[in-house]
PDB file with one MODEL, atoms N, CA, C and O in Angstrom:
MODEL        1
ATOM      1  N   UNK A   1      25.734 -18.500  14.128  1.00  0.00           N
ATOM      2  CA  UNK A   1      25.555 -18.587  12.699  1.00  0.00           C
ATOM      3  C   UNK A   1      24.486 -19.625  12.358  1.00  0.00           C
ATOM      4  O   UNK A   1      23.675 -19.405  11.459  1.00  0.00           O
ATOM      5  N   UNK A   2      24.481 -20.725  13.049  1.00  0.00           N
ATOM      6  CA  UNK A   2      23.496 -21.757  12.770  1.00  0.00           C
ATOM      7  C   UNK A   2      22.085 -21.284  13.144  1.00  0.00           C
ATOM      8  O   UNK A   2      21.119 -21.597  12.447  1.00  0.00           O
ATOM      9  N   UNK A   3      21.970 -20.533  14.242  1.00  0.00           N
ATOM     10  CA  UNK A   3      20.660 -20.017  14.648  1.00  0.00           C
ATOM     11  C   UNK A   3      20.113 -19.064  13.594  1.00  0.00           C
ATOM     12  O   UNK A   3      18.932 -19.118  13.253  1.00  0.00           O
ATOM     13  N   UNK A   4      20.965 -18.201  13.083  1.00  0.00           N
ATOM     14  CA  UNK A   4      20.537 -17.267  12.045  1.00  0.00           C
ATOM     15  C   UNK A   4      20.065 -18.029  10.807  1.00  0.00           C
ATOM     16  O   UNK A   4      19.065 -17.657  10.193  1.00  0.00           O
ATOM     17  N   UNK A   5      20.766 -19.071  10.446  1.00  0.00           N
ATOM     18  CA  UNK A   5      20.377 -19.878   9.294  1.00  0.00           C
ATOM     19  C   UNK A   5      19.028 -20.538   9.542  1.00  0.00           C
ATOM     20  O   UNK A   5      18.174 -20.561   8.655  1.00  0.00           O
ATOM     21  N   UNK A   6      18.831 -21.074  10.739  1.00  0.00           N
ATOM     22  CA  UNK A   6      17.569 -21.737  11.046  1.00  0.00           C
ATOM     23  C   UNK A   6      16.401 -20.753  11.024  1.00  0.00           C
ATOM     24  O   UNK A   6      15.313 -21.086  10.554  1.00  0.00           O
ATOM     25  N   UNK A   7      16.626 -19.550  11.529  1.00  0.00           N
ATOM     26  CA  UNK A   7      15.553 -18.563  11.561  1.00  0.00           C
ATOM     27  C   UNK A   7      15.165 -18.097  10.161  1.00  0.00           C
ATOM     28  O   UNK A   7      14.006 -17.759   9.920  1.00  0.00           O
ATOM     29  N   UNK A   8      16.121 -18.076   9.240  1.00  0.00           N
ATOM     30  CA  UNK A   8      15.798 -17.623   7.890  1.00  0.00           C
ATOM     31  C   UNK A   8      15.247 -18.736   7.022  1.00  0.00           C
ATOM     32  O   UNK A   8      14.518 -18.460   6.069  1.00  0.00           O
ATOM     33  N   UNK A   9      15.572 -19.986   7.321  1.00  0.00           N
ATOM     34  CA  UNK A   9      15.152 -21.102   6.485  1.00  0.00           C
ATOM     35  C   UNK A   9      13.969 -21.884   7.054  1.00  0.00           C
ATOM     36  O   UNK A   9      13.351 -22.672   6.339  1.00  0.00           O
ATOM     37  N   UNK A  10      13.650 -21.676   8.318  1.00  0.00           N
ATOM     38  CA  UNK A  10      12.607 -22.449   8.965  1.00  0.00           C
ATOM     39  C   UNK A  10      11.214 -21.982   8.531  1.00  0.00           C
ATOM     40  O   UNK A  10      10.918 -20.787   8.548  1.00  0.00           O
ATOM     41  N   UNK A  11      10.375 -22.925   8.149  1.00  0.00           N
ATOM     42  CA  UNK A  11       8.997 -22.620   7.770  1.00  0.00           C
ATOM     43  C   UNK A  11       8.221 -22.055   8.956  1.00  0.00           C
ATOM     44  O   UNK A  11       7.453 -21.105   8.803  1.00  0.00           O
ATOM     45  N   UNK A  12       8.419 -22.636  10.134  1.00  0.00           N
ATOM     46  CA  UNK A  12       7.678 -22.187  11.314  1.00  0.00           C
ATOM     47  C   UNK A  12       8.151 -20.823  11.806  1.00  0.00           C
ATOM     48  O   UNK A  12       7.355 -20.057  12.348  1.00  0.00           O
ATOM     49  N   UNK A  13       9.415 -20.513  11.629  1.00  0.00           N
ATOM     50  CA  UNK A  13       9.902 -19.181  11.985  1.00  0.00           C
ATOM     51  C   UNK A  13       9.251 -18.133  11.094  1.00  0.00           C
ATOM     52  O   UNK A  13       8.933 -17.034  11.549  1.00  0.00           O
ATOM     53  N   UNK A  14       9.051 -18.477   9.813  1.00  0.00           N
ATOM     54  CA  UNK A  14       8.375 -17.550   8.900  1.00  0.00           C
ATOM     55  C   UNK A  14       6.918 -17.358   9.297  1.00  0.00           C
ATOM     56  O   UNK A  14       6.393 -16.248   9.216  1.00  0.00           O
ATOM     57  N   UNK A  15       6.262 -18.436   9.726  1.00  0.00           N
ATOM     58  CA  UNK A  15       4.871 -18.312  10.169  1.00  0.00           C
ATOM     59  C   UNK A  15       4.753 -17.414  11.389  1.00  0.00           C
ATOM     60  O   UNK A  15       3.838 -16.596  11.474  1.00  0.00           O
ATOM     61  N   UNK A  16       5.677 -17.561  12.336  1.00  0.00           N
ATOM     62  CA  UNK A  16       5.664 -16.728  13.539  1.00  0.00           C
ATOM     63  C   UNK A  16       5.887 -15.261  13.173  1.00  0.00           C
ATOM     64  O   UNK A  16       5.253 -14.373  13.742  1.00  0.00           O
ATOM     65  N   UNK A  17       6.785 -15.010  12.225  1.00  0.00           N
ATOM     66  CA  UNK A  17       7.052 -13.637  11.798  1.00  0.00           C
ATOM     67  C   UNK A  17       5.820 -13.016  11.150  1.00  0.00           C
ATOM     68  O   UNK A  17       5.505 -11.854  11.405  1.00  0.00           O
ATOM     69  N   UNK A  18       5.128 -13.776  10.319  1.00  0.00           N
ATOM     70  CA  UNK A  18       3.914 -13.263   9.674  1.00  0.00           C
ATOM     71  C   UNK A  18       2.830 -13.011  10.712  1.00  0.00           C
ATOM     72  O   UNK A  18       2.128 -12.002  10.639  1.00  0.00           O
ATOM     73  N   UNK A  19       2.686 -13.910  11.670  1.00  0.00           N
ATOM     74  CA  UNK A  19       1.681 -13.720  12.723  1.00  0.00           C
ATOM     75  C   UNK A  19       1.969 -12.469  13.538  1.00  0.00           C
ATOM     76  O   UNK A  19       1.050 -11.743  13.918  1.00  0.00           O
ATOM     77  N   UNK A  20       3.231 -12.221  13.802  1.00  0.00           N
ATOM     78  CA  UNK A  20       3.602 -11.043  14.578  1.00  0.00           C
ATOM     79  C   UNK A  20       3.263  -9.763  13.821  1.00  0.00           C
ATOM     80  O   UNK A  20       2.844  -8.776  14.424  1.00  0.00           O
ATOM     81  N   UNK A  21       3.440  -9.778  12.525  1.00  0.00           N
ATOM     82  CA  UNK A  21       3.122  -8.596  11.723  1.00  0.00           C
ATOM     83  C   UNK A  21       1.611  -8.395  11.621  1.00  0.00           C
ATOM     84  O   UNK A  21       1.124  -7.268  11.718  1.00  0.00           O
ATOM     85  N   UNK A  22       0.874  -9.481  11.428  1.00  0.00           N
ATOM     86  CA  UNK A  22      -0.573  -9.397  11.246  1.00  0.00           C
ATOM     87  C   UNK A  22      -1.262  -8.945  12.527  1.00  0.00           C
ATOM     88  O   UNK A  22      -2.252  -8.215  12.470  1.00  0.00           O
ATOM     89  N   UNK A  23      -0.760  -9.362  13.663  1.00  0.00           N
ATOM     90  CA  UNK A  23      -1.389  -9.013  14.934  1.00  0.00           C
ATOM     91  C   UNK A  23      -0.668  -7.848  15.604  1.00  0.00           C
ATOM     92  O   UNK A  23      -0.500  -7.832  16.824  1.00  0.00           O
ATOM     93  N   UNK A  24      -0.246  -6.882  14.809  1.00  0.00           N
ATOM     94  CA  UNK A  24       0.491  -5.731  15.314  1.00  0.00           C
ATOM     95  C   UNK A  24      -0.440  -4.815  16.111  1.00  0.00           C
ATOM     96  O   UNK A  24      -1.418  -4.296  15.572  1.00  0.00           O
ATOM     97  N   UNK A  25      -0.136  -4.621  17.380  1.00  0.00           N
ATOM     98  CA  UNK A  25      -0.962  -3.749  18.216  1.00  0.00           C
ATOM     99  C   UNK A  25      -0.591  -2.280  18.041  1.00  0.00           C
ATOM    100  O   UNK A  25      -1.304  -1.404  18.532  1.00  0.00           O
ATOM    101  N   UNK A  26       0.505  -1.997  17.356  1.00  0.00           N
ATOM    102  CA  UNK A  26       0.926  -0.621  17.137  1.00  0.00           C
ATOM    103  C   UNK A  26       0.336  -0.007  15.888  1.00  0.00           C
ATOM    104  O   UNK A  26       0.772   1.057  15.448  1.00  0.00           O
ATOM    105  N   UNK A  27      -0.658  -0.674  15.312  1.00  0.00           N
ATOM    106  CA  UNK A  27      -1.220  -0.151  14.070  1.00  0.00           C
ATOM    107  C   UNK A  27      -1.974   1.159  14.275  1.00  0.00           C
ATOM    108  O   UNK A  27      -2.231   1.876  13.307  1.00  0.00           O
ATOM    109  N   UNK A  28      -2.326   1.478  15.489  1.00  0.00           N
ATOM    110  CA  UNK A  28      -3.008   2.749  15.757  1.00  0.00           C
ATOM    111  C   UNK A  28      -2.026   3.860  16.119  1.00  0.00           C
ATOM    112  O   UNK A  28      -2.438   4.986  16.399  1.00  0.00           O
ATOM    113  N   UNK A  29      -0.749   3.554  16.114  1.00  0.00           N
ATOM    114  CA  UNK A  29       0.279   4.528  16.440  1.00  0.00           C
ATOM    115  C   UNK A  29       0.629   5.331  15.191  1.00  0.00           C
ATOM    116  O   UNK A  29       0.801   4.771  14.108  1.00  0.00           O
ATOM    117  N   UNK A  30       0.730   6.636  15.354  1.00  0.00           N
ATOM    118  CA  UNK A  30       1.086   7.492  14.225  1.00  0.00           C
ATOM    119  C   UNK A  30       2.533   7.239  13.824  1.00  0.00           C
ATOM    120  O   UNK A  30       3.373   6.892  14.655  1.00  0.00           O
ATOM    121  N   UNK A  31       2.806   7.417  12.544  1.00  0.00           N
ATOM    122  CA  UNK A  31       4.152   7.210  12.036  1.00  0.00           C
ATOM    123  C   UNK A  31       5.020   8.427  12.253  1.00  0.00           C
ATOM    124  O   UNK A  31       4.695   9.298  13.060  1.00  0.00           O
ATOM    125  N   UNK A  32       6.130   8.487  11.530  1.00  0.00           N
ATOM    126  CA  UNK A  32       7.084   9.579  11.699  1.00  0.00           C
ATOM    127  C   UNK A  32       6.490  10.913  11.249  1.00  0.00           C
ATOM    128  O   UNK A  32       6.913  11.969  11.720  1.00  0.00           O
ATOM    129  N   UNK A  33       5.509  10.871  10.337  1.00  0.00           N
ATOM    130  CA  UNK A  33       4.871  12.104   9.876  1.00  0.00           C
ATOM    131  C   UNK A  33       3.680  12.492  10.743  1.00  0.00           C
ATOM    132  O   UNK A  33       2.979  13.457  10.440  1.00  0.00           O
ATOM    133  N   UNK A  34       3.447  11.742  11.822  1.00  0.00           N
ATOM    134  CA  UNK A  34       2.372  12.003  12.798  1.00  0.00           C
ATOM    135  C   UNK A  34       0.983  11.897  12.183  1.00  0.00           C
ATOM    136  O   UNK A  34       0.044  12.530  12.667  1.00  0.00           O
ATOM    137  N   UNK A  35       0.839  11.101  11.119  1.00  0.00           N
ATOM    138  CA  UNK A  35      -0.462  10.883  10.500  1.00  0.00           C
ATOM    139  C   UNK A  35      -0.848   9.418  10.608  1.00  0.00           C
ATOM    140  O   UNK A  35      -0.002   8.530  10.506  1.00  0.00           O
ATOM    141  N   UNK A  36      -2.133   9.176  10.816  1.00  0.00           N
ATOM    142  CA  UNK A  36      -2.662   7.809  10.840  1.00  0.00           C
ATOM    143  C   UNK A  36      -3.634   7.640   9.688  1.00  0.00           C
ATOM    144  O   UNK A  36      -4.431   8.529   9.388  1.00  0.00           O
ATOM    145  N   UNK A  37      -3.551   6.485   9.049  1.00  0.00           N
ATOM    146  CA  UNK A  37      -4.483   6.140   7.982  1.00  0.00           C
ATOM    147  C   UNK A  37      -5.390   5.063   8.502  1.00  0.00           C
ATOM    148  O   UNK A  37      -4.922   3.989   8.881  1.00  0.00           O
ATOM    149  N   UNK A  38      -6.690   5.326   8.532  1.00  0.00           N
ATOM    150  CA  UNK A  38      -7.624   4.338   9.057  1.00  0.00           C
ATOM    151  C   UNK A  38      -8.352   3.560   7.957  1.00  0.00           C
ATOM    152  O   UNK A  38      -8.935   2.508   8.222  1.00  0.00           O
ATOM    153  N   UNK A  39      -8.319   4.071   6.738  1.00  0.00           N
ATOM    154  CA  UNK A  39      -8.987   3.380   5.639  1.00  0.00           C
ATOM    155  C   UNK A  39      -8.009   3.165   4.485  1.00  0.00           C
ATOM    156  O   UNK A  39      -6.961   3.807   4.404  1.00  0.00           O
ATOM    157  N   UNK A  40      -8.380   2.248   3.598  1.00  0.00           N
ATOM    158  CA  UNK A  40      -7.538   1.960   2.443  1.00  0.00           C
ATOM    159  C   UNK A  40      -7.485   3.147   1.485  1.00  0.00           C
ATOM    160  O   UNK A  40      -6.470   3.354   0.820  1.00  0.00           O
ATOM    161  N   UNK A  41      -8.557   3.926   1.404  1.00  0.00           N
ATOM    162  CA  UNK A  41      -8.577   5.092   0.510  1.00  0.00           C
ATOM    163  C   UNK A  41      -7.578   6.147   0.942  1.00  0.00           C
ATOM    164  O   UNK A  41      -7.012   6.841   0.097  1.00  0.00           O
ATOM    165  N   UNK A  42      -7.350   6.283   2.233  1.00  0.00           N
ATOM    166  CA  UNK A  42      -6.382   7.262   2.720  1.00  0.00           C
ATOM    167  C   UNK A  42      -4.960   6.820   2.397  1.00  0.00           C
ATOM    168  O   UNK A  42      -4.079   7.666   2.242  1.00  0.00           O
ATOM    169  N   UNK A  43      -4.718   5.536   2.293  1.00  0.00           N
ATOM    170  CA  UNK A  43      -3.377   5.028   1.999  1.00  0.00           C
ATOM    171  C   UNK A  43      -3.018   5.233   0.534  1.00  0.00           C
ATOM    172  O   UNK A  43      -1.844   5.392   0.199  1.00  0.00           O
ATOM    173  N   UNK A  44      -4.016   5.230  -0.339  1.00  0.00           N
ATOM    174  CA  UNK A  44      -3.751   5.322  -1.780  1.00  0.00           C
ATOM    175  C   UNK A  44      -3.497   6.746  -2.212  1.00  0.00           C
ATOM    176  O   UNK A  44      -3.259   6.999  -3.393  1.00  0.00           O
TER     177      UNK A  44
ENDMDL
END
């Protein structure tokens, strides 16, 4: 319980989580609909 609290309240844990999302190597992987969006216009 204490570990869960530390992970949700810790500033550095949040930074690590953001870094992990930003440096996602799976961004070229197709989603569940088997489509990839390579530009912002395709996402809109």
